[in-house]
N, C-alpha and C positions, 0 to 999 in steps of 0.2 A: 259369709259375714259381712253386713255393708261397713264401709270404713267411714269413719265420723271426719270430716275435715275442719270443724269448727272448733273442736274441743268439748263441745257441749252435746251428749246423749240428746237423742231426740227424745226418749221417756222422760229425763229430766224438764226438756224445755216444755212438754207437752204438759206435766204435772203443775209446772209453776203457774203456764195459762190457765189451766182447769181451775187453780186455785181461786182465780179471780172472776171465773164467769157467774152469772146470776143463773143462768139455765143450766143446769149439769147434763143436759141432753145437747151442748153445743159440742161440733166438732171442729177440728182444725185439720185442714190438709198435709200433705208429707211437704208440699212447696212451702205452706206457711211456718211449718216448722222448720225447716231450714233456714229459712230468712231469717225467724226470730233468733235461730242459734248463731247465725252471721253477726246480727245487732249485738246480742249479748257479748260475742266475742270481741267485735271492735269495742264497745264500752268498755269492757275490763281491761283491754289493750291501752285505750286512751285515758282511763283512769290510773294505772299503772306509770304510764308516762309523765301525767301530769304531777302524780305524785313523786315520782323522782324529779322533776323540776324544780317541785315546792322544796325537797328536801335540799336539794343545790343550792337553792337560793338563801336556805338558813344554814349554810354550811356544815350539813348531817351528812353523815354515809350510809344511813340507813332510813327508808321509809318505812313511817309506823302509822298507824290510826289518826295521828295528829293532822300529818299531811294530809292524808287522803280526806279527812274532816274538812281541810281548809279548801281543798279545790271542787270538792263535791259540789255546792251551789252553782258553779260555773257550768261545771259537766253537765249538771242535769239540765239547765237552762240551753246548751247547746245540741243536747238531744231531744 
């Protein structure tokens, strides 16, 4: 069994990509799937870190959806 280093299964990444392709015959190489999985991993980690920073700036001990919503616009611009 191939080890998943990114935390996202290739099947999940492939399915997410194919949901947005216009041509159902579009294929994605293994390298492209690995790259997208790594990008998703980095995006999720960055969102979590920024959420923590936002919660700390609000003197909160827990990150919830409100903090993620506040950091999301800048996060999307950065990616």
